[in-house]
NUSE-394415 format. One record per residue (C-alpha): y, z, x. Coordinates in steps of 0.1 Angstrom, whole numbers, padded with zeros to 4 digits, always signed. Layout:
BEGIN
YZX/...
END
This chain:
BEGIN
+0100+0546-1409/+0111+0575-1387/+0108+0603-1413/+0093+0638-1412/+0057+0643-1424/+0066+0655-1459/+0093+0628-1463/+0068+0602-1452/+0043+0612-1478/+0069+0613-1506/+0085+0580-1494/+0052+0561-1495/+0046+0570-1532/+0080+0555-1540/+0075+0525-1519/+0040+0519-1532/+0052+0518-1568/+0081+0495-1558/+0059+0471-1538/+0033+0471-1567/+0060+0461-1592/+0075+0435-1568/+0042+0419-1559/+0029+0420-1594/+0060+0408-1612/+0070+0374-1624/+0080+0363-1589/+0046+0370-1575/+0062+0380-1542/+0044+0388-1510/+0055+0419-1491/+0048+0421-1454/+0051+0455-1437/+0049+0466-1401/+0041+0503-1397/+0029+0526-1369/+0018+0555-1391/-0018+0548-1401/-0016+0571-1432/+0015+0553-1445/-0001+0519-1438/-0033+0530-1455/-0016+0542-1487/+0007+0512-1493/-0014+0483-1482/-0037+0459-1500/-0048+0439-1470/-0043+0444-1433/-0039+0421-1403/-0043+0435-1368/-0020+0423-1340/-0031+0424-1304/-0022+0409-1270/-0001+0418-1240/+0033+0433-1247/+0061+0411-1237/+0038+0381-1230/+0018+0371-1260/+0004+0382-1293/-0023+0372-1317/-0030+0380-1354/-0064+0385-1370/-0074+0372-1404/-0067+0396-1433/-0092+0424-1439/-0095+0452-1465/-0074+0482-1457/-0103+0504-1445/-0119+0476-1425/-0086+0466-1409/-0077+0501-1397/-0112+0506-1383/-0110+0472-1365/-0077+0482-1349/-0092+0516-1339/-0124+0501-1325/-0107+0472-1307/-0134+0448-1319/-0129+0419-1344/-0164+0413-1359/-0156+0379-1375/-0147+0365-1341/-0171+0387-1320/-0141+0395-1298/-0130+0427-1280/-0092+0429-1277/-0093+0464-1261/-0116+0479-1235/-0120+0512-1252/-0120+0524-1288/-0092+0546-1300/-0108+0579-1312/-0095+0613-1322/-0120+0640-1330/-0100+0657-1357/-0130+0680-1365/-0131+0693-1330/-0138+0730-1329/-0107+0750-1321/-0108+0773-1291/-0124+0806-1297/-0100+0836-1298/-0120+0856-1274/-0111+0886-1254/-0101+0863-1225/-0074+0847-1246/-0040+0865-1243/-0026+0873-1277/+0011+0870-1284/+0035+0877-1312/+0069+0864-1321/+0092+0886-1343/+0107+0881-1377/+0140+0863-1373/+0168+0849-1394/+0193+0821-1385/+0222+0807-1406/+0236+0773-1397/+0264+0764-1421/+0251+0766-1456/+0215+0767-1444/+0195+0799-1438/+0161+0801-1421/+0139+0831-1423/+0110+0833-1398/+0081+0856-1407/+0065+0874-1378/+0035+0854-1364/+0007+0858-1339/-0010+0832-1317/-0031+0830-1285/-0033+0810-1253/-0049+0775-1256/-0036+0771-1291/-0015+0743-1307/+0005+0754-1337/+0019+0725-1358/+0049+0729-1381/+0046+0714-1416/+0076+0710-1438/+0100+0687-1455/+0132+0673-1439/+0158+0700-1435/+0135+0730-1437/+0142+0743-1402/+0114+0731-1380/+0137+0720-1352/+0157+0752-1356/+0126+0773-1352/+0116+0754-1320/+0151+0757-1306/+0150+0795-1312/+0116+0797-1295/+0130+0778-1265/+0162+0800-1263/+0187+0772-1272/+0196+0790-1304/+0201+0828-1307/+0188+0843-1340/+0212+0863-1361/+0187+0891-1365/+0154+0900-1349/+0130+0927-1362/+0093+0936-1365/+0078+0929-1331/+0079+0946-1298/+0079+0912-1280/+0113+0898-1271/+0118+0860-1277/+0128+0855-1241/+0097+0873-1226/+0078+0840-1223/+0090+0809-1204/+0094+0779-1228/+0096+0742-1220/+0113+0722-1247/+0112+0685-1257/+0140+0678-1283/+0138+0656-1313/+0166+0633-1306/+0164+0616-1273/+0196+0600-1260/+0204+0596-1223/+0234+0584-1203/+0218+0597-1172/+0218+0572-1144/+0192+0591-1124/+0158+0575-1119/+0126+0589-1134/+0115+0598-1099/+0146+0619-1093/+0143+0637-1126/+0106+0645-1120/+0114+0657-1085/+0142+0679-1098/+0125+0694-1130/+0088+0695-1121/+0084+0687-1084/+0051+0706-1080/+0035+0691-1111/+0044+0655-1104/+0030+0658-1069/-0002+0674-1082/-0031+0648-1084/-0045+0665-1115/-0012+0662-1134/-0008+0626-1123/-0043+0617-1135/-0042+0636-1168/-0005+0631-1179/+0013+0605-1158/-0013+0578-1156/-0022+0578-1194/+0015+0575-1202/+0020+0548-1175/+0049+0568-1159/+0042+0553-1124/+0057+0520-1137/+0089+0538-1145/+0095+0558-1114/+0123+0537-1100/+0139+0529-1133/+0171+0547-1145/+0167+0568-1177/+0197+0551-1193/+0180+0517-1191/+0147+0528-1206/+0136+0518-1242/+0134+0545-1268/+0096+0548-1266/+0097+0549-1228/+0123+0577-1230/+0099+0596-1254/+0070+0593-1229/+0093+0602-1200/+0107+0633-1217/+0072+0644-1228/+0061+0642-1191/+0091+0662-1180/+0084+0688-1207/+0047+0692-1197/+0055+0691-1160/+0078+0721-1162/+0060+0753-1156/+0060+0774-1188/+0040+0797-1210/+0049+0778-1243/+0057+0742-1249/+0080+0735-1278/+0076+0698-1287/+0097+0682-1314/+0083+0649-1327/+0061+0636-1298/+0054+0604-1319/+0090+0593-1321/+0093+0555-1314/+0057+0552-1303/+0032+0527-1318/-0002+0536-1332/-0020+0532-1300/+0005+0552-1280/+0005+0580-1305/-0033+0585-1300/-0029+0584-1262/+0000+0610-1264/-0021+0632-1287/-0050+0634-1263/-0027+0641-1233/-0010+0670-1251/-0043+0685-1264/-0061+0683-1231/-0031+0697-1212/-0027+0727-1235/-0064+0735-1237/-0072+0732-1200/-0042+0751-1187/-0046+0778-1214/-0010+0774-1226/+0005+0774-1261/+0023+0746-1279/+0045+0747-1310/+0048+0711-1323/+0068+0695-1351/+0051+0662-1360/+0054+0638-1389/+0024+0616-1383/-0003+0631-1404/-0033+0620-1382/-0015+0633-1350/-0007+0665-1368/-0043+0672-1379/-0057+0662-1345/-0034+0684-1326/-0034+0715-1348/-0055+0746-1342/-0033+0764-1366/-0004+0754-1388/+0029+0769-1400/+0038+0758-1436/+0075+0759-1446/+0086+0770-1481/+0120+0768-1498/+0147+0744-1506/+0156+0719-1478/+0191+0723-1463/+0196+0755-1484/+0172+0782-1476/+0136+0781-1462/+0109+0804-1449/+0088+0798-1418/+0054+0814-1427/+0030+0829-1402/+0004+0806-1385/-0027+0800-1406/-0059+0780-1403/-0058+0742-1404/-0078+0739-1436/-0059+0766-1454/-0025+0754-1443/-0031+0717-1450/-0044+0724-1485/-0013+0745-1492/+0010+0719-1478/-0006+0689-1496/-0008+0707-1529/+0030+0710-1529/+0032+0672-1524/+0003+0662-1547/-0015+0642-1520/-0052+0643-1511/-0071+0633-1480/-0108+0625-1473/-0127+0619-1441/-0134+0582-1432/-0172+0579-1425/-0166+0554-1397/-0136+0566-1377/-0140+0603-1389/-0102+0605-1393/-0084+0618-1423/-0078+0590-1448/-0052+0593-1476/-0064+0588-1511/-0043+0565-1533/-0028+0583-1563/-0051+0585-1593/-0080+0569-1574/-0115+0583-1580/-0114+0602-1547/-0079+0616-1555/-0090+0628-1590/-0122+0643-1576/-0103+0663-1549/-0078+0676-1573/-0104+0686-1599/-0126+0704-1572/-0097+0721-1554/-0093+0710-1518/-0065+0685-1511/-0076+0682-1475/-0113+0677-1469/-0129+0670-1436/-0163+0685-1439/-0195+0664-1440/
END
């Protein structure tokens, strides 16, 4: 299900109703779903089986577990019924991690108000402010202009009008990872790294913090044209982070990645941006990735493919509550994994959240 975040959340409501009718009807059918997005899996599933093994060699399947228990077993890497570890380390994301302080040592930047018309679609960007060491995640439905905004920040699209800020768009150097990744390039990964980011890929720190977690060394002598989609995603992300820049514009870093790879990629991006005191603007459709990565969020308003507004960056809690209120979804914090967990529609938790106000709740 390669959909944007808002489309994912809307789609799972439709699928959940359809699957419920199908499995509870006269045929008493069973529906088996394979899904990488843990929030989507959480919402639509009744039971979960975890698969583990060595890719391309063998695989094994656990007995069925409840949804919450199954997801937590997958994240921990331990099957309690068999007393068996299938992964050396647990997969953890500290979503509640304190964002970097906007101290006097952090450089503050602005981008101006802009407009861009593409065919029948018009995007209006409201002036915004951000600092170094920040990750700003874009939240909006399909067709609201997230990729268009990233392309304008990267200089690939020229806005029709610019006003309101003294800072020119081109003042800061931007490295860009596009949404759609297709390559007919017969160069090897090593040649591309040497050409685009020679200094970085020869730097032991970049190798240990980016290339090793993404297993790029295994791809060095492979041609880009022969790589699988998920390998191309990891390779393009490495090239993006390896290019010296002030801002990193990353469009859908989770594309084609499985659940485990998404967590690894999230950690790589966040550590890189924080330690190097850079800024990242990221469009992401995986809710858990989005909440882990975001220091601030940009919420899109308007009618997809017609006219939309890119609002100024705001806090994670404020932005998430606004975004989810538009979609009528609520999230709670799982007491075991501490990750955001989607509440099924009309469940006790869902009704409590909607009656008390916050749609997104991660406090203790």
